[in-house]
N, C-alpha and C positions, 0 to 999 in steps of 0.2 A: 504494499499499500504506500502511496506516495504521500508525503505531508500535503500537497493541496487537495488530495481527495477528502481531508478532514475538513469538518465545517470550521470558520469562525464562529466561535461561541458568543451567544448573546441571548438577550430575553426577547420575547415577543409580546408586546403591549397594543391592543387597538391597531393591530396590522402593522406595526413598526418595531424594526429591529433595534433593541436598544444594548447597547455596551459602553464601557468607558465611564466617562464622567464621573471620575473619583471613586466609582464603586471598589469595593473590596473584592477580591478575586483568592479561589483556591484551585488548587494543583489537580490536573488530572492526568492519572498515571496508566501506563502500559502493564497489566499484571504478569504478563511473561517476563518483565525486565525490571519492574520497580521503578521506570523511569517516566520522570514528566515530560509530557510532551504539549501540554495545552494549559491554559488558565481560563477558569470560569468566572465570569462577572457575577456576582452575589446579589439578588435584590435588595432595595432597601424597603423599608415598611411602606413609602411614599409609591414605590412600583408595585407591592403586593396591592395596596388600595386601588391603584389605577387599573391593574388587572381584572379585580372584581369588579369595579365599576365601568369598564369595558365591556365584560360579559353581560351585565346587567342591561347596558344601553343595546347591545347587539341583539339580546334576547326579544326584545320588544318586537323586532322586525323576522329574525328567524324564526320565530315560532309561528308565524303566518305565511312562510314560503311553504307552499304546496309541497306535501310528501315526495311526490313523484319527483318532484325538482330537487328537494334534498337527495334523492335517490341518486338521481344522473350525476350530482356534484360527488358524492360519496365513491361511485364507479369511476370517476375521473381519478379521485385519490389513489384509488386502487391499481389503476392502468399505470398511472406515474411511478408508484411503488414497483411494480413488476418491470417497468422500463428500466430502473435505476436499481436493481437488485444486486447486482456486482459490486457497485460502489456502496450502497447501504452495508452489506454484510461485511466489508472491509472495514468500515466504521466501527460497527458492534463488533467484531474479533479483537480490533486494536483497543477499545477501552474496556472491553468486558472480560476477553481473554477466550471467549468459547471457540472452537474450531470453526474454520469458515463453512464446511458443510453443514454444521449446526445453525450458524448464523445466516446463511442463505435460507434454511428451513424456516427461521423464526421469520425473517422479512417476508417471506412467502405466504407465511400464516398471517402475517400482519395485513397483507393485501387481502387476503381471503377473509379477513375480519370485516374491512371495509365494504367487501362485495357483498357479504351477506347481509350484514345490516342495512345496507343500501335497500335490498330487497324487503327486509322484514319490517322495515320502517313503513313501507307502503300498506301493511295489514295491521296496522294499531287500530283495530276496529272499535267502535263503540257498539251499542245494541240499542233496539226498540223493545221496551217491555210493554205485554198486553195493561192497558190501563183497566182503571175500575169502574170508569164512567164513558158514555160514548162521546161526549164532547172534551175529551182529554188526551193528550199523548204524554206519555212517559219514555223520556230518552237516558240514554247514558251517554255521555262524551267521555273521551279521555285525552286529556290535556298534559302536554310536558310540564314537569314540576319545576323547572326554571334552571338558574345557573347554577353548575356542578363545578365543587372544588374536587379535583381528581389527582391521587398521589400513587404513583407507581414506582416499583422497587427496581434494582440494580440486575438482578439474575436473567430476567427475561424483558428488558427495557423496551422493544421495539413492541411485542405483541401485546404485552399486560397494558401498556399505555394504549395501543389501538383498541383494545377492548374497551376502555372507558371512554376514549374519544369518539369512536364510531357510534357506539351505542346512543351515546348522549346526542351526538348530533342526527343521528337517525330519528330520535324520539321528538326534536325541535328544541333541546336544549343547548345552551352554551357551555363553555369550559374554560375553566382555568387550570390547567396542568402543571404539576410539579413533577416531573421525573426525578430518579435519583442524581444526584451531584456526582457520582462515581462514573455515571456513564450519561453525560449530557449530550454528546455530539450526533447521537442516533436520533433524538426526537428534535434537536435544532435542523436535522437534515428531513427530517419528515413533516415537521411543521412547515418548511419551506415549500414542500410540495403541495400541502393542502393550500398554502397561499397561490401557488403555481396554478392549482387547478379552478381557483377562482372563488375560495371562501372568502367572505365577507370579513372585514375589519372587526376583530373583538368576538367573533364567534369561537375562536380558539386562540387562547393566550397561554403562553408557556414562561414560566417562572423557575427560577433556582435560587436558593438561600439557605439559612438555617432552618432545617426542617421544621422544629418546635414552633420557631417564631412564623413561618409561611403558614402552618397548619392551623395555629391559633388565631392569626389575625385573618385568614379566609373564613374559618368556622364562624367567628364572631361577627362577620360583615353580613349584615340584615339582607342584602342583596343576593347572598348565595344561600340556596334552598336545599341543595342535597351536597355529601360528601361520598366520594368512593375511594376506598385505601386498599392497597394489597400491602402487607408487610406483617411485622411479629404482632405476637397476641398481645404483649403488653402496650406496644404504642396503639394497636388497635383499640384496646379498651381505654385508653385515655382519651383518644380522639371520639369514640361513641360517647363518652361521660360529657366532653364539650359538646357534640352536637345534641345531645338528649335536653342538655340545658337550654337551648334555645329553639329547640322543638323543629330540629332538621332531620330528613331521613338520611340513612347512611348504609351503605353497602361495604362489608368489610370481608377481605378475605386475609384470615390470619395464620396462615400456614399449614401444614400438615405433618404426618409423620406415618407415612403409609405402610402397612401389612401387606406381607404375601403369604399367602397360604399356599403350599405346593402339597398335594396328596401323593399319595403312593403307588397311583397308576400313571403317572405322566412319563413322557418321552424326556427323561434327564438333561440329553444333549441340546434339544430344542429350547428347552425351557432355560438352560444355562447362557445361551448364546441371546436369547430375547433379554434375559436379565442384566448380561455385561452391557448391551448396548443402552439399555434404559437406566441402569443404576449410575453408570459413569457418564452419562450425558451430562455437558456442561459442568463436568467434576461433581457430581451429585449436588448441584445448587439449585434445587427446585421443590416448589412446595408440594409436586405430586410424586417426587421421587420415592421409588421402592427402597425401603430402608429394614424392615423387621421381618426377616424370613423364619417363617414357621414351616419346617419340612418334617413329612410323614419319617418314621422310623425306616420304613422300608427303602426309602430313597435318600436319605438324609446324607449318609457317608460319601456318597458318588456324589450329590450335589455340591457339596463342600469342597471335595476334591477338584472337581471339575471345574467349579466357579473360582476356586484360590489359584488353579494354573492360569484360566482365561484372564483372569485380573492381573498376575504377573507379567502376562505376555504384551499387556497394553503398552505402547510407547507414549509418554507422557512430554510434552514441551510447549512451544508457541502454537497458539491455535492457527496462525498463519501458515506454519509450515504444514504441508500436504500429507509429510509423514507421522503427524501426531495423530493418537488416538484418543487421547483426553488433555485437554489444556489446564492452565493454572488457577487456583482459587482467586477470590476477588481482592482479597487482601491479606495482610500480615495476620490480621485478627484471625480470620478464618482457618490460616496454618496453625496456629495455637490453639484453637478451639478443638481441631484434629487431633493434636497433641494430647490435650487434656482428656477427649472421650476416649481415646485408645488406651491411655493409661490407666483409666478408672475401669475400664472394661477388661481388662487383664488383670488388675487388682483384685476384682472379684471374681474370676475364675475364667473369664474369656480366654481364648487361643487363637493368636494371631496366625491365620492360615497365609496371608500374603500380605505385603504393604506394611501399614502402621508406622510410616516413617516418610520424611523428605527423600525422593527420589535420587539416586545418585547422579552427580553431575548437576544437580538442578538448586545451587544456592543463590543464584541470582532470580529474582522474581517471586511469586508465590505459588508453590507446589506441594502437593502431597500425594504419595502413591495410591493408586487404587488398592482398597483395603478390604479383606475379608477376615472376620472375626466369627469363631465358630464357639458352641457353648456358653452364650452370653446370657447372663440372668437377668431375670426382667426387673431388675432395681438397680442394674446399671446406668448411669448416667444418659447415656446415648440412646437406651432403650425407654427413657421418659422424656427427654428433651429432644426437640428436632435438632439434629447434628448439622443437616445442612450442608453435606460434603461426601467425599466417596468413600462410605463407610457402609458396607453391607454386614449385617447382623443377623447370624444364623442361631437358630436354637430348635430342636427336634419336639415333635409331639407324636402322641399315639393316637388320641380320641378327637376327632373334629369338633366337638362341642368345646373341648378344652382350647384349641387352637382360636377358635371363634371368639373365646371368651379372653383371651390373651390379646388377640388383635384390637379388641374394645377397651383394654387397660389404660390407654392414655387420654389426655384431655381433648386430643385432636380427632377430628372426623372429617377431613377432605376427600382423600381418596384411599381405595383399597384394591387389591388385585388377589386374584387366585387362578391356580393350573390344576385342571382336572379332567377326567375324562366322563367322570359320572355327574350325570344330569341331576341325581338326587342331591349331589354334595354342592354342585353348582348353585341349586335353588336354596338349599341351606344356608350357604355363605350370601349370597344376593339379600337374604331375608334377614340374615342373623347379625351382619357387619352392620355397624355404624359408622356410616360414611355418606358424603353426599354424592361421590362419584365411585362407582364400582365397575371393574372390568375384570372380565373372565376370559383365561387363556389368551389374553393379551395386555400390553402395556398402553395400549390407545386411549386416549380419554382426552376432553377438553377440545373437541370440535366447536367451531363456531355455532353450529347449528343446535349444539345441545346446552343444557343450562349447566352451568359451573358453580357450584355453592357448596358449601359446608356445613356441618353440624357441631354440637358442641362448641369447643373455643375456637373452632375453626371459623366462625363467624356468620353473622346473618346476611340474608339477601343472596342475590344471584348475577353472576354476570352471563353473558350471552344467551342463546336461545331466545324463545319468547318472553321467556321469564326474565331475562335481563333487561330485555325492552322494557317491559311493565314497572321496573323497579324505576325507571325515569320518567314515568306518566302518573297522573291521579286521575282518578275517575269524577266526572261532574254530573250528578243526577238534575235533571230537567223535568218539571211538570210543566206542560202547557195546557191551559185552557181556552176554549174559544171564547172570543170577548161578546 
């Protein structure tokens, strides 16, 4: 990637790119080398207020743009994203670290998101309710809730931001988006494509800053009517309290700790190949990441041995290198977290089968080896807290009821997976596991046409699917009598 392909970093407020002016900056680093390559301007309180006011002004007209016209504009954005997918993927890999093929997949998923929401926005139907008297009509309209403050994370910055922006715009809402400061370039580039597509000024505003300062200021702004946040449980709960205090809607996706139940009748080689691809994607830094593996006694030893060998064979390096199988972690903090999780698991009786350390020759940058730990007790820290890294934790079971109970033992309930050839076992898992998203014999999940939501501490509300669109609309009941 050339220096020229990384965009000049700036805020977008009311259609104008804003940088400089004495604003503070923070460095942006490449996770593969830990080297700073850009400086990000930090929004002032006046910038944050201006973005909220711009979204409020633009909402007055955007909400009245016919859904079919909004759809046409979103489709144009999707086309531009696909046109520039190579450039966008290179930006994403440079600042986030993931492999270029994974970055390309994410960029294409962002385009899919704009495209699908363009079509779904045309189907935000109200209804006619049979009236109680012959001279009365009873109608239900659905109307956009208003300007949205959206907060997206660093691990999948393109597609998770696209979910929030595309859904809000399709519903007729305007947006102030605060992406992660660690990965600012991808949304500067995407927002520029939105402007190129003809999105009116103020409909999408982009700010970066001190996270707590930006969120508290936007949530307190009476013009903002909804928040959408993806991030940690602790921060999500804090934002939920702030939003509730001023009676604002909140969609919160607060992480996961996905269990995987592997029954005794599976093709172990196939499951291991699928597991290696899903577990070590983005270095395990995703909320849907399969982490706690409950494997039946009949296949446990084979599964552990083959997954350990598969993990050991993965090449760790710069995501821009075609030879790389797994890229770096996002920061030095994540490396230290992996070190602590692994040490705790071993102290409690876990057995490191593969990895468990910084890979040889990777002293520069933020790397951790793909790790498989067997015999992990249920009270190990990594079995309770979301590790958010390349750790596969394997335990054995003999009774399916026990595996389901252990799968449900954390506060999270976002995603869960199972591999089985038994329809009876599949049904028991589908109905017994507490998660908003359950996949059987696949790690596929989170398509734009499907709702994405969690239970328990994984957060309220839905993103994507028809349900995500409805979270940005409110019903208006109208009773109309003849004069």
